[in-house]
mmCIF file of the N, C-alpha and C atoms, coordinates in Angstrom:
data_MODEL
# 
_entry.id   MODEL 
# 
loop_
_atom_site.group_PDB 
_atom_site.id 
_atom_site.type_symbol 
_atom_site.label_atom_id 
_atom_site.label_alt_id 
_atom_site.label_comp_id 
_atom_site.label_asym_id 
_atom_site.label_entity_id 
_atom_site.label_seq_id 
_atom_site.pdbx_PDB_ins_code 
_atom_site.Cartn_x 
_atom_site.Cartn_y 
_atom_site.Cartn_z 
_atom_site.occupancy 
_atom_site.B_iso_or_equiv 
_atom_site.pdbx_formal_charge 
_atom_site.auth_seq_id 
_atom_site.auth_comp_id 
_atom_site.auth_asym_id 
_atom_site.auth_atom_id 
_atom_site.pdbx_PDB_model_num 
ATOM 1   N N  . MET A 1 1  ? 38.846 1.139   9.350  1.00 0.00 ? 1  MET A N  1 
ATOM 2   C CA . MET A 1 1  ? 40.636 1.188   9.831  1.00 0.00 ? 1  MET A CA 1 
ATOM 3   C C  . MET A 1 1  ? 41.034 -0.404  9.797  1.00 0.00 ? 1  MET A C  1 
ATOM 4   N N  . LEU A 1 2  ? 41.101 -1.107  8.803  1.00 0.00 ? 2  LEU A N  1 
ATOM 5   C CA . LEU A 1 2  ? 41.706 -1.855  9.009  1.00 0.00 ? 2  LEU A CA 1 
ATOM 6   C C  . LEU A 1 2  ? 43.227 -2.170  8.999  1.00 0.00 ? 2  LEU A C  1 
ATOM 7   N N  . ASN A 1 3  ? 43.827 -3.227  9.777  1.00 0.00 ? 3  ASN A N  1 
ATOM 8   C CA . ASN A 1 3  ? 45.471 -3.257  9.800  1.00 0.00 ? 3  ASN A CA 1 
ATOM 9   C C  . ASN A 1 3  ? 45.374 -4.423  8.613  1.00 0.00 ? 3  ASN A C  1 
ATOM 10  N N  . GLU A 1 4  ? 47.101 -4.743  7.804  1.00 0.00 ? 4  GLU A N  1 
ATOM 11  C CA . GLU A 1 4  ? 47.503 -5.917  6.952  1.00 0.00 ? 4  GLU A CA 1 
ATOM 12  C C  . GLU A 1 4  ? 46.572 -7.306  7.707  1.00 0.00 ? 4  GLU A C  1 
ATOM 13  N N  . ARG A 1 5  ? 46.947 -7.627  8.281  1.00 0.00 ? 5  ARG A N  1 
ATOM 14  C CA . ARG A 1 5  ? 46.412 -8.952  9.265  1.00 0.00 ? 5  ARG A CA 1 
ATOM 15  C C  . ARG A 1 5  ? 44.963 -8.909  8.950  1.00 0.00 ? 5  ARG A C  1 
ATOM 16  N N  . GLN A 1 6  ? 44.223 -7.236  9.379  1.00 0.00 ? 6  GLN A N  1 
ATOM 17  C CA . GLN A 1 6  ? 42.831 -8.134  9.327  1.00 0.00 ? 6  GLN A CA 1 
ATOM 18  C C  . GLN A 1 6  ? 42.193 -7.624  8.306  1.00 0.00 ? 6  GLN A C  1 
ATOM 19  N N  . ARG A 1 7  ? 42.708 -6.849  7.188  1.00 0.00 ? 7  ARG A N  1 
ATOM 20  C CA . ARG A 1 7  ? 41.890 -6.899  5.621  1.00 0.00 ? 7  ARG A CA 1 
ATOM 21  C C  . ARG A 1 7  ? 42.448 -8.085  5.115  1.00 0.00 ? 7  ARG A C  1 
ATOM 22  N N  . ARG A 1 8  ? 43.841 -9.489  4.925  1.00 0.00 ? 8  ARG A N  1 
ATOM 23  C CA . ARG A 1 8  ? 44.238 -10.450 4.374  1.00 0.00 ? 8  ARG A CA 1 
ATOM 24  C C  . ARG A 1 8  ? 42.208 -11.499 5.041  1.00 0.00 ? 8  ARG A C  1 
ATOM 25  N N  . LEU A 1 9  ? 42.709 -11.368 6.914  1.00 0.00 ? 9  LEU A N  1 
ATOM 26  C CA . LEU A 1 9  ? 42.249 -12.064 6.611  1.00 0.00 ? 9  LEU A CA 1 
ATOM 27  C C  . LEU A 1 9  ? 39.974 -12.371 6.855  1.00 0.00 ? 9  LEU A C  1 
ATOM 28  N N  . PHE A 1 10 ? 39.599 -10.531 6.549  1.00 0.00 ? 10 PHE A N  1 
ATOM 29  C CA . PHE A 1 10 ? 38.136 -10.037 6.002  1.00 0.00 ? 10 PHE A CA 1 
ATOM 30  C C  . PHE A 1 10 ? 38.149 -10.916 4.513  1.00 0.00 ? 10 PHE A C  1 
ATOM 31  N N  . LEU A 1 11 ? 40.018 -10.072 4.135  1.00 0.00 ? 11 LEU A N  1 
ATOM 32  C CA . LEU A 1 11 ? 39.114 -11.281 2.290  1.00 0.00 ? 11 LEU A CA 1 
ATOM 33  C C  . LEU A 1 11 ? 38.924 -12.156 1.881  1.00 0.00 ? 11 LEU A C  1 
ATOM 34  N N  . GLY A 1 12 ? 40.130 -12.668 2.669  1.00 0.00 ? 12 GLY A N  1 
ATOM 35  C CA . GLY A 1 12 ? 40.368 -14.530 2.897  1.00 0.00 ? 12 GLY A CA 1 
ATOM 36  C C  . GLY A 1 12 ? 38.611 -14.764 2.941  1.00 0.00 ? 12 GLY A C  1 
ATOM 37  N N  . PHE A 1 13 ? 37.856 -14.693 3.594  1.00 0.00 ? 13 PHE A N  1 
ATOM 38  C CA . PHE A 1 13 ? 36.529 -15.049 4.139  1.00 0.00 ? 13 PHE A CA 1 
ATOM 39  C C  . PHE A 1 13 ? 35.098 -14.447 3.770  1.00 0.00 ? 13 PHE A C  1 
ATOM 40  N N  . VAL A 1 14 ? 35.504 -13.482 2.669  1.00 0.00 ? 14 VAL A N  1 
ATOM 41  C CA . VAL A 1 14 ? 34.392 -12.990 2.317  1.00 0.00 ? 14 VAL A CA 1 
ATOM 42  C C  . VAL A 1 14 ? 34.557 -14.448 0.715  1.00 0.00 ? 14 VAL A C  1 
ATOM 43  N N  . ALA A 1 15 ? 36.251 -14.421 0.483  1.00 0.00 ? 15 ALA A N  1 
ATOM 44  C CA . ALA A 1 15 ? 36.038 -14.881 -0.818 1.00 0.00 ? 15 ALA A CA 1 
ATOM 45  C C  . ALA A 1 15 ? 35.397 -16.853 -0.677 1.00 0.00 ? 15 ALA A C  1 
ATOM 46  N N  . ARG A 1 16 ? 36.329 -17.072 1.031  1.00 0.00 ? 16 ARG A N  1 
ATOM 47  C CA . ARG A 1 16 ? 35.531 -18.584 0.907  1.00 0.00 ? 16 ARG A CA 1 
ATOM 48  C C  . ARG A 1 16 ? 34.325 -18.869 0.837  1.00 0.00 ? 16 ARG A C  1 
ATOM 49  N N  . CYS A 1 17 ? 33.080 -17.213 1.589  1.00 0.00 ? 17 CYS A N  1 
ATOM 50  C CA . CYS A 1 17 ? 32.078 -17.708 1.430  1.00 0.00 ? 17 CYS A CA 1 
ATOM 51  C C  . CYS A 1 17 ? 30.953 -17.350 0.071  1.00 0.00 ? 17 CYS A C  1 
ATOM 52  N N  . GLN A 1 18 ? 32.182 -16.856 -0.885 1.00 0.00 ? 18 GLN A N  1 
ATOM 53  C CA . GLN A 1 18 ? 31.237 -16.309 -2.173 1.00 0.00 ? 18 GLN A CA 1 
ATOM 54  C C  . GLN A 1 18 ? 31.951 -17.453 -3.010 1.00 0.00 ? 18 GLN A C  1 
ATOM 55  N N  . GLY A 1 19 ? 32.937 -18.322 -2.792 1.00 0.00 ? 19 GLY A N  1 
ATOM 56  C CA . GLY A 1 19 ? 33.544 -19.515 -3.446 1.00 0.00 ? 19 GLY A CA 1 
ATOM 57  C C  . GLY A 1 19 ? 34.167 -19.111 -5.058 1.00 0.00 ? 19 GLY A C  1 
ATOM 58  N N  . ARG A 1 20 ? 34.282 -19.763 -5.879 1.00 0.00 ? 20 ARG A N  1 
ATOM 59  C CA . ARG A 1 20 ? 34.666 -20.432 -7.834 1.00 0.00 ? 20 ARG A CA 1 
ATOM 60  C C  . ARG A 1 20 ? 34.435 -18.270 -7.779 1.00 0.00 ? 20 ARG A C  1 
ATOM 61  N N  . GLY A 1 21 ? 35.832 -17.560 -8.392 1.00 0.00 ? 21 GLY A N  1 
ATOM 62  C CA . GLY A 1 21 ? 36.087 -16.703 -8.484 1.00 0.00 ? 21 GLY A CA 1 
ATOM 63  C C  . GLY A 1 21 ? 35.978 -15.389 -7.651 1.00 0.00 ? 21 GLY A C  1 
ATOM 64  N N  . ALA A 1 22 ? 35.440 -15.859 -6.232 1.00 0.00 ? 22 ALA A N  1 
ATOM 65  C CA . ALA A 1 22 ? 35.720 -15.017 -5.788 1.00 0.00 ? 22 ALA A CA 1 
ATOM 66  C C  . ALA A 1 22 ? 36.886 -14.374 -5.804 1.00 0.00 ? 22 ALA A C  1 
ATOM 67  N N  . ILE A 1 23 ? 37.723 -15.079 -5.423 1.00 0.00 ? 23 ILE A N  1 
ATOM 68  C CA . ILE A 1 23 ? 39.291 -14.457 -5.405 1.00 0.00 ? 23 ILE A CA 1 
ATOM 69  C C  . ILE A 1 23 ? 39.546 -12.749 -6.291 1.00 0.00 ? 23 ILE A C  1 
ATOM 70  N N  . ARG A 1 24 ? 39.881 -13.380 -7.433 1.00 0.00 ? 24 ARG A N  1 
ATOM 71  C CA . ARG A 1 24 ? 39.533 -12.566 -8.846 1.00 0.00 ? 24 ARG A CA 1 
ATOM 72  C C  . ARG A 1 24 ? 39.432 -11.489 -8.216 1.00 0.00 ? 24 ARG A C  1 
ATOM 73  N N  . CYS A 1 25 ? 37.834 -11.661 -8.276 1.00 0.00 ? 25 CYS A N  1 
ATOM 74  C CA . CYS A 1 25 ? 36.782 -10.048 -8.057 1.00 0.00 ? 25 CYS A CA 1 
ATOM 75  C C  . CYS A 1 25 ? 37.036 -9.188  -7.378 1.00 0.00 ? 25 CYS A C  1 
ATOM 76  N N  . LEU A 1 26 ? 37.659 -10.332 -5.629 1.00 0.00 ? 26 LEU A N  1 
ATOM 77  C CA . LEU A 1 26 ? 37.791 -9.408  -4.671 1.00 0.00 ? 26 LEU A CA 1 
ATOM 78  C C  . LEU A 1 26 ? 39.177 -8.608  -5.556 1.00 0.00 ? 26 LEU A C  1 
ATOM 79  N N  . SER A 1 27 ? 39.797 -8.914  -5.516 1.00 0.00 ? 27 SER A N  1 
ATOM 80  C CA . SER A 1 27 ? 41.335 -8.911  -6.029 1.00 0.00 ? 27 SER A CA 1 
ATOM 81  C C  . SER A 1 27 ? 41.079 -8.017  -7.427 1.00 0.00 ? 27 SER A C  1 
ATOM 82  N N  . ARG A 1 28 ? 40.314 -7.862  -8.327 1.00 0.00 ? 28 ARG A N  1 
ATOM 83  C CA . ARG A 1 28 ? 40.037 -6.355  -9.050 1.00 0.00 ? 28 ARG A CA 1 
ATOM 84  C C  . ARG A 1 28 ? 39.793 -5.475  -8.099 1.00 0.00 ? 28 ARG A C  1 
ATOM 85  N N  . ILE A 1 29 ? 38.713 -5.093  -7.323 1.00 0.00 ? 29 ILE A N  1 
ATOM 86  C CA . ILE A 1 29 ? 37.571 -4.301  -6.847 1.00 0.00 ? 29 ILE A CA 1 
ATOM 87  C C  . ILE A 1 29 ? 38.792 -3.923  -6.078 1.00 0.00 ? 29 ILE A C  1 
ATOM 88  N N  . THR A 1 30 ? 39.600 -4.587  -5.051 1.00 0.00 ? 30 THR A N  1 
ATOM 89  C CA . THR A 1 30 ? 40.541 -3.612  -3.945 1.00 0.00 ? 30 THR A CA 1 
ATOM 90  C C  . THR A 1 30 ? 41.585 -3.813  -3.722 1.00 0.00 ? 30 THR A C  1 
ATOM 91  N N  . GLY A 1 31 ? 42.092 -3.975  -4.934 1.00 0.00 ? 31 GLY A N  1 
ATOM 92  C CA . GLY A 1 31 ? 43.755 -4.038  -5.806 1.00 0.00 ? 31 GLY A CA 1 
ATOM 93  C C  . GLY A 1 31 ? 44.592 -5.038  -4.880 1.00 0.00 ? 31 GLY A C  1 
ATOM 94  N N  . LEU A 1 32 ? 44.424 -6.044  -3.897 1.00 0.00 ? 32 LEU A N  1 
ATOM 95  C CA . LEU A 1 32 ? 45.073 -6.325  -3.437 1.00 0.00 ? 32 LEU A CA 1 
ATOM 96  C C  . LEU A 1 32 ? 45.887 -7.806  -4.612 1.00 0.00 ? 32 LEU A C  1 
ATOM 97  N N  . SER A 1 33 ? 46.423 -8.164  -4.030 1.00 0.00 ? 33 SER A N  1 
ATOM 98  C CA . SER A 1 33 ? 47.109 -9.153  -4.528 1.00 0.00 ? 33 SER A CA 1 
ATOM 99  C C  . SER A 1 33 ? 46.497 -10.673 -4.471 1.00 0.00 ? 33 SER A C  1 
ATOM 100 N N  . ARG A 1 34 ? 45.888 -11.486 -5.684 1.00 0.00 ? 34 ARG A N  1 
ATOM 101 C CA . ARG A 1 34 ? 44.904 -12.591 -5.616 1.00 0.00 ? 34 ARG A CA 1 
ATOM 102 C C  . ARG A 1 34 ? 45.884 -13.463 -3.877 1.00 0.00 ? 34 ARG A C  1 
ATOM 103 N N  . ASN A 1 35 ? 47.156 -13.673 -4.210 1.00 0.00 ? 35 ASN A N  1 
ATOM 104 C CA . ASN A 1 35 ? 48.053 -14.219 -3.313 1.00 0.00 ? 35 ASN A CA 1 
ATOM 105 C C  . ASN A 1 35 ? 48.165 -13.959 -2.009 1.00 0.00 ? 35 ASN A C  1 
ATOM 106 N N  . THR A 1 36 ? 47.392 -12.513 -1.976 1.00 0.00 ? 36 THR A N  1 
ATOM 107 C CA . THR A 1 36 ? 47.065 -11.958 -0.827 1.00 0.00 ? 36 THR A CA 1 
ATOM 108 C C  . THR A 1 36 ? 45.835 -12.407 -0.258 1.00 0.00 ? 36 THR A C  1 
ATOM 109 N N  . ILE A 1 37 ? 44.823 -12.566 -0.449 1.00 0.00 ? 37 ILE A N  1 
ATOM 110 C CA . ILE A 1 37 ? 43.712 -13.149 -0.903 1.00 0.00 ? 37 ILE A CA 1 
ATOM 111 C C  . ILE A 1 37 ? 43.301 -14.434 -0.002 1.00 0.00 ? 37 ILE A C  1 
ATOM 112 N N  . ARG A 1 38 ? 44.125 -15.300 -1.086 1.00 0.00 ? 38 ARG A N  1 
ATOM 113 C CA . ARG A 1 38 ? 44.214 -17.030 -0.750 1.00 0.00 ? 38 ARG A CA 1 
ATOM 114 C C  . ARG A 1 38 ? 45.218 -16.854 0.359  1.00 0.00 ? 38 ARG A C  1 
ATOM 115 N N  . ARG A 1 39 ? 45.826 -15.901 1.124  1.00 0.00 ? 39 ARG A N  1 
ATOM 116 C CA . ARG A 1 39 ? 46.381 -16.537 1.587  1.00 0.00 ? 39 ARG A CA 1 
ATOM 117 C C  . ARG A 1 39 ? 45.714 -16.862 3.507  1.00 0.00 ? 39 ARG A C  1 
ATOM 118 N N  . GLY A 1 40 ? 44.553 -15.221 2.714  1.00 0.00 ? 40 GLY A N  1 
ATOM 119 C CA . GLY A 1 40 ? 44.218 -14.923 3.591  1.00 0.00 ? 40 GLY A CA 1 
ATOM 120 C C  . GLY A 1 40 ? 42.865 -15.805 3.999  1.00 0.00 ? 40 GLY A C  1 
ATOM 121 N N  . ALA A 1 41 ? 42.535 -16.728 2.961  1.00 0.00 ? 41 ALA A N  1 
ATOM 122 C CA . ALA A 1 41 ? 41.502 -17.812 3.032  1.00 0.00 ? 41 ALA A CA 1 
ATOM 123 C C  . ALA A 1 41 ? 42.148 -18.399 3.749  1.00 0.00 ? 41 ALA A C  1 
ATOM 124 N N  . ARG A 1 42 ? 42.942 -19.092 3.802  1.00 0.00 ? 42 ARG A N  1 
ATOM 125 C CA . ARG A 1 42 ? 43.989 -20.583 4.059  1.00 0.00 ? 42 ARG A CA 1 
ATOM 126 C C  . ARG A 1 42 ? 44.095 -20.054 5.625  1.00 0.00 ? 42 ARG A C  1 
ATOM 127 N N  . GLU A 1 43 ? 44.117 -18.667 6.463  1.00 0.00 ? 43 GLU A N  1 
ATOM 128 C CA . GLU A 1 43 ? 44.267 -18.651 7.450  1.00 0.00 ? 43 GLU A CA 1 
ATOM 129 C C  . GLU A 1 43 ? 43.147 -19.035 7.791  1.00 0.00 ? 43 GLU A C  1 
ATOM 130 N N  . VAL A 1 44 ? 42.169 -18.288 7.562  1.00 0.00 ? 44 VAL A N  1 
ATOM 131 C CA . VAL A 1 44 ? 40.512 -18.153 8.016  1.00 0.00 ? 44 VAL A CA 1 
ATOM 132 C C  . VAL A 1 44 ? 40.060 -19.695 7.877  1.00 0.00 ? 44 VAL A C  1 
ATOM 133 N N  . GLY A 1 45 ? 40.605 -21.029 7.024  1.00 0.00 ? 45 GLY A N  1 
ATOM 134 C CA . GLY A 1 45 ? 40.216 -21.551 7.337  1.00 0.00 ? 45 GLY A CA 1 
ATOM 135 C C  . GLY A 1 45 ? 41.155 -22.990 8.334  1.00 0.00 ? 45 GLY A C  1 
ATOM 136 N N  . ARG A 1 46 ? 42.646 -22.703 9.096  1.00 0.00 ? 46 ARG A N  1 
ATOM 137 C CA . ARG A 1 46 ? 42.784 -23.212 10.030 1.00 0.00 ? 46 ARG A CA 1 
ATOM 138 C C  . ARG A 1 46 ? 42.975 -22.671 11.299 1.00 0.00 ? 46 ARG A C  1 
ATOM 139 N N  . ARG A 1 47 ? 41.963 -22.068 11.340 1.00 0.00 ? 47 ARG A N  1 
ATOM 140 C CA . ARG A 1 47 ? 41.373 -20.898 12.704 1.00 0.00 ? 47 ARG A CA 1 
ATOM 141 C C  . ARG A 1 47 ? 42.435 -20.923 13.593 1.00 0.00 ? 47 ARG A C  1 
ATOM 142 N N  . THR A 1 48 ? 43.485 -21.158 13.639 1.00 0.00 ? 48 THR A N  1 
ATOM 143 C CA . THR A 1 48 ? 44.527 -20.885 14.401 1.00 0.00 ? 48 THR A CA 1 
ATOM 144 C C  . THR A 1 48 ? 45.629 -19.663 14.796 1.00 0.00 ? 48 THR A C  1 
ATOM 145 N N  . TRP A 1 49 ? 44.365 -18.695 15.073 1.00 0.00 ? 49 TRP A N  1 
ATOM 146 C CA . TRP A 1 49 ? 44.890 -17.101 15.592 1.00 0.00 ? 49 TRP A CA 1 
ATOM 147 C C  . TRP A 1 49 ? 44.772 -16.742 16.426 1.00 0.00 ? 49 TRP A C  1 
ATOM 148 N N  . THR A 1 50 ? 46.570 -15.816 16.798 1.00 0.00 ? 50 THR A N  1 
ATOM 149 C CA . THR A 1 50 ? 46.890 -15.578 17.853 1.00 0.00 ? 50 THR A CA 1 
ATOM 150 C C  . THR A 1 50 ? 46.524 -14.304 18.293 1.00 0.00 ? 50 THR A C  1 
ATOM 151 N N  . ALA A 1 51 ? 46.268 -14.184 18.973 1.00 0.00 ? 51 ALA A N  1 
ATOM 152 C CA . ALA A 1 51 ? 46.454 -12.274 19.646 1.00 0.00 ? 51 ALA A CA 1 
ATOM 153 C C  . ALA A 1 51 ? 47.511 -11.814 20.144 1.00 0.00 ? 51 ALA A C  1 
ATOM 154 N N  . SER A 1 52 ? 48.484 -10.901 19.445 1.00 0.00 ? 52 SER A N  1 
ATOM 155 C CA . SER A 1 52 ? 49.381 -11.060 19.323 1.00 0.00 ? 52 SER A CA 1 
ATOM 156 C C  . SER A 1 52 ? 49.518 -8.981  18.827 1.00 0.00 ? 52 SER A C  1 
ATOM 157 N N  . ASP A 1 53 ? 50.580 -8.597  19.323 1.00 0.00 ? 53 ASP A N  1 
ATOM 158 C CA . ASP A 1 53 ? 50.799 -7.328  18.822 1.00 0.00 ? 53 ASP A CA 1 
ATOM 159 C C  . ASP A 1 53 ? 51.415 -6.690  17.290 1.00 0.00 ? 53 ASP A C  1 
ATOM 160 N N  . ARG A 1 54 ? 51.931 -8.371  16.928 1.00 0.00 ? 54 ARG A N  1 
ATOM 161 C CA . ARG A 1 54 ? 52.044 -8.004  15.621 1.00 0.00 ? 54 ARG A CA 1 
ATOM 162 C C  . ARG A 1 54 ? 51.729 -8.343  14.742 1.00 0.00 ? 54 ARG A C  1 
ATOM 163 N N  . ILE A 1 55 ? 51.634 -7.604  13.675 1.00 0.00 ? 55 ILE A N  1 
ATOM 164 C CA . ILE A 1 55 ? 50.756 -7.676  11.998 1.00 0.00 ? 55 ILE A CA 1 
ATOM 165 C C  . ILE A 1 55 ? 51.377 -8.469  11.584 1.00 0.00 ? 55 ILE A C  1 
ATOM 166 N N  . ARG A 1 56 ? 53.335 -8.023  11.525 1.00 0.00 ? 56 ARG A N  1 
ATOM 167 C CA . ARG A 1 56 ? 54.047 -9.428  10.273 1.00 0.00 ? 56 ARG A CA 1 
ATOM 168 C C  . ARG A 1 56 ? 54.914 -9.316  11.016 1.00 0.00 ? 56 ARG A C  1 
ATOM 169 N N  . ARG A 1 57 ? 54.832 -11.081 10.570 1.00 0.00 ? 57 ARG A N  1 
ATOM 170 C CA . ARG A 1 57 ? 55.854 -12.001 11.327 1.00 0.00 ? 57 ARG A CA 1 
ATOM 171 C C  . ARG A 1 57 ? 57.197 -11.258 12.004 1.00 0.00 ? 57 ARG A C  1 
ATOM 172 N N  . PRO A 1 58 ? 58.077 -12.338 12.607 1.00 0.00 ? 58 PRO A N  1 
ATOM 173 C CA . PRO A 1 58 ? 59.129 -11.226 12.535 1.00 0.00 ? 58 PRO A CA 1 
ATOM 174 C C  . PRO A 1 58 ? 60.433 -11.439 11.951 1.00 0.00 ? 58 PRO A C  1 
ATOM 175 N N  . GLY A 1 59 ? 60.762 -10.569 11.433 1.00 0.00 ? 59 GLY A N  1 
ATOM 176 C CA . GLY A 1 59 ? 62.180 -9.602  10.052 1.00 0.00 ? 59 GLY A CA 1 
ATOM 177 C C  . GLY A 1 59 ? 61.099 -9.372  8.850  1.00 0.00 ? 59 GLY A C  1 
ATOM 178 N N  . GLY A 1 60 ? 59.317 -9.517  8.755  1.00 0.00 ? 60 GLY A N  1 
ATOM 179 C CA . GLY A 1 60 ? 59.198 -8.840  7.681  1.00 0.00 ? 60 GLY A CA 1 
ATOM 180 C C  . GLY A 1 60 ? 59.080 -7.431  7.740  1.00 0.00 ? 60 GLY A C  1 
ATOM 181 N N  . GLY A 1 61 ? 58.545 -6.715  6.489  1.00 0.00 ? 61 GLY A N  1 
ATOM 182 C CA . GLY A 1 61 ? 59.087 -5.258  6.626  1.00 0.00 ? 61 GLY A CA 1 
ATOM 183 C C  . GLY A 1 61 ? 60.151 -5.151  5.810  1.00 0.00 ? 61 GLY A C  1 
ATOM 184 N N  . ARG A 1 62 ? 60.228 -3.408  5.037  1.00 0.00 ? 62 ARG A N  1 
ATOM 185 C CA . ARG A 1 62 ? 61.143 -2.905  5.098  1.00 0.00 ? 62 ARG A CA 1 
ATOM 186 C C  . ARG A 1 62 ? 62.261 -3.047  6.483  1.00 0.00 ? 62 ARG A C  1 
ATOM 187 N N  . LYS A 1 63 ? 63.547 -2.946  5.300  1.00 0.00 ? 63 LYS A N  1 
ATOM 188 C CA . LYS A 1 63 ? 64.842 -3.596  6.687  1.00 0.00 ? 63 LYS A CA 1 
ATOM 189 C C  . LYS A 1 63 ? 65.174 -1.362  6.214  1.00 0.00 ? 63 LYS A C  1 
ATOM 190 N N  . PRO A 1 64 ? 65.544 -1.511  7.930  1.00 0.00 ? 64 PRO A N  1 
ATOM 191 C CA . PRO A 1 64 ? 66.241 0.130   7.213  1.00 0.00 ? 64 PRO A CA 1 
ATOM 192 C C  . PRO A 1 64 ? 66.943 0.654   6.940  1.00 0.00 ? 64 PRO A C  1 
ATOM 193 N N  . VAL A 1 65 ? 67.122 1.713   6.702  1.00 0.00 ? 65 VAL A N  1 
ATOM 194 C CA . VAL A 1 65 ? 67.781 2.273   5.914  1.00 0.00 ? 65 VAL A CA 1 
ATOM 195 C C  . VAL A 1 65 ? 69.192 2.441   6.128  1.00 0.00 ? 65 VAL A C  1 
ATOM 196 N N  . GLU A 1 66 ? 70.722 2.058   6.195  1.00 0.00 ? 66 GLU A N  1 
ATOM 197 C CA . GLU A 1 66 ? 71.287 2.672   6.842  1.00 0.00 ? 66 GLU A CA 1 
ATOM 198 C C  . GLU A 1 66 ? 72.350 3.793   5.643  1.00 0.00 ? 66 GLU A C  1 
ATOM 199 N N  . CYS A 1 67 ? 73.075 4.634   6.887  1.00 0.00 ? 67 CYS A N  1 
ATOM 200 C CA . CYS A 1 67 ? 73.966 6.132   6.509  1.00 0.00 ? 67 CYS A CA 1 
ATOM 201 C C  . CYS A 1 67 ? 75.485 5.208   5.867  1.00 0.00 ? 67 CYS A C  1 
ATOM 202 N N  . LEU A 1 68 ? 75.267 6.352   4.745  1.00 0.00 ? 68 LEU A N  1 
ATOM 203 C CA . LEU A 1 68 ? 76.385 5.383   3.763  1.00 0.00 ? 68 LEU A CA 1 
ATOM 204 C C  . LEU A 1 68 ? 77.515 7.237   4.098  1.00 0.00 ? 68 LEU A C  1 
ATOM 205 N N  . GLY A 1 69 ? 78.759 6.515   4.754  1.00 0.00 ? 69 GLY A N  1 
ATOM 206 C CA . GLY A 1 69 ? 79.968 8.060   4.653  1.00 0.00 ? 69 GLY A CA 1 
ATOM 207 C C  . GLY A 1 69 ? 79.386 9.145   5.393  1.00 0.00 ? 69 GLY A C  1 
ATOM 208 N N  . GLY A 1 70 ? 78.394 9.435   5.908  1.00 0.00 ? 70 GLY A N  1 
ATOM 209 C CA . GLY A 1 70 ? 77.257 10.717  6.170  1.00 0.00 ? 70 GLY A CA 1 
ATOM 210 C C  . GLY A 1 70 ? 76.888 11.452  4.895  1.00 0.00 ? 70 GLY A C  1 
ATOM 211 N N  . LEU A 1 71 ? 76.713 10.395  4.198  1.00 0.00 ? 71 LEU A N  1 
ATOM 212 C CA . LEU A 1 71 ? 75.329 10.935  2.766  1.00 0.00 ? 71 LEU A CA 1 
ATOM 213 C C  . LEU A 1 71 ? 74.375 11.267  3.011  1.00 0.00 ? 71 LEU A C  1 
ATOM 214 N N  . PHE A 1 72 ? 73.696 11.179  4.434  1.00 0.00 ? 72 PHE A N  1 
ATOM 215 C CA . PHE A 1 72 ? 72.204 11.241  4.671  1.00 0.00 ? 72 PHE A CA 1 
ATOM 216 C C  . PHE A 1 72 ? 72.038 11.630  5.671  1.00 0.00 ? 72 PHE A C  1 
# 
């Protein structure tokens, strides 16, 4: 089981190894966006990984739902 970041980095690595056309092929196989795989490939190329407990950047993800006057 891979989290979001691990999945992105793994597919980015595979895409870089496979070469031309790999991003489109991996996108069709996995259902992930081509932009996500491209981002992973860029991150793998930079090699600036930090060991962090965070998966997303600060402020990323869905915003919490607020109660509207006792409706919820």
